[in-house]
C-alpha angles and dihedrals in degrees: 000000000000116000118234105246092222092051089046089058092056089044096055104034117080093198098051123087120215118236086262090058095254131139102212095194090057090050090051088052090053088052089057088056092049089055092051128096119280120265124185132195125192131180114211135183094278106030144317135288137199125203127185137184103223092189098209102195101186132053088215091068117098100237095212089060093064103081121180101155115061131197106228102171134340091278101029133069135169138206123204141207125185129030106012093203090058090049091053091055093050093044092052089049090049091053091051092049091050091052094046090053092049093050094043100044102020093235138086118273114252118246092239094050091050092047091051091049092054091047090052088057092047092049092051090059090058093055108048131068123237094047140067133228119268108264092216142094121202133203105209114195135174149117124282108197099305103343131083117231131199122185132178121207125192133197092268092060094253116152127201130173116223141185089213131355146155137215133192136037096336098044098113096054094035092053090051090054094046092048090051100042108026120110126180091227093053114142128234094258093046092049092051092049092046091052092051091043091054091045091050096047093046096047123095091213138039115283119237122202092232090058094055126088120193134175136176139196118197125209090234102048099029091202129123112245126183116217115243122242094250093054092048090048093052093047093048091051091055091048093047091051090050092051091049090051090051091051092051091048091050091048092051090048091051091049090049091049091049091050091051090048092051091047091051090051091050090050091054091050092050090051 
């Protein structure tokens, strides 16, 4: 099929809107995010957590080298989905901005201010020729004074604050689960299990504990802490058992419904 030369211009140029008001290069960058691994952020009653499926596909890869949750400042972390090289550039810039703020003002940068700074950078790359948008979305989480914060950024530079959210390949199904099961008064343990549950249900393959990265910041300590392998393994086993129980229950309900249907058919025949 031959491409319309006018349409091709909108398609290639980052600074040109289509007649429908679309920036195709930004949409392509969002597609890179949709093809990325799933990351989930959840605020709970005592802090905020991030969980990421690293999806390590080869046993030859050194697992520690695949990083999807980044330590920005003592009280701020970020999870990425999309082009990991783009994430590294933005994370390095975020770390610099956090340090500049601390040196200049003598206090830590707020999560919201840092998130806006990163989105300003992203937005600039949608407005100038000779560059392309960042093919990455970030979940930026942390503690501002006494309150946990969770922001989602997208390739256009848009910024939205969430109570719970997901990015990447499994976003649609993960968001359905979060909207159904999330509660603002959720505990730490419940939040961790919900994050793994959403990751498991939105993945197209079985989750392995060594492929999962999780981190937490509590309102009290205000410090980023990565969860250890053994804790992730124990949590994942609980979630896997729960999913298996749900499957068995659904199968029994289906069998019961089929039996009732057969009995109804037999009753009609007898009549």
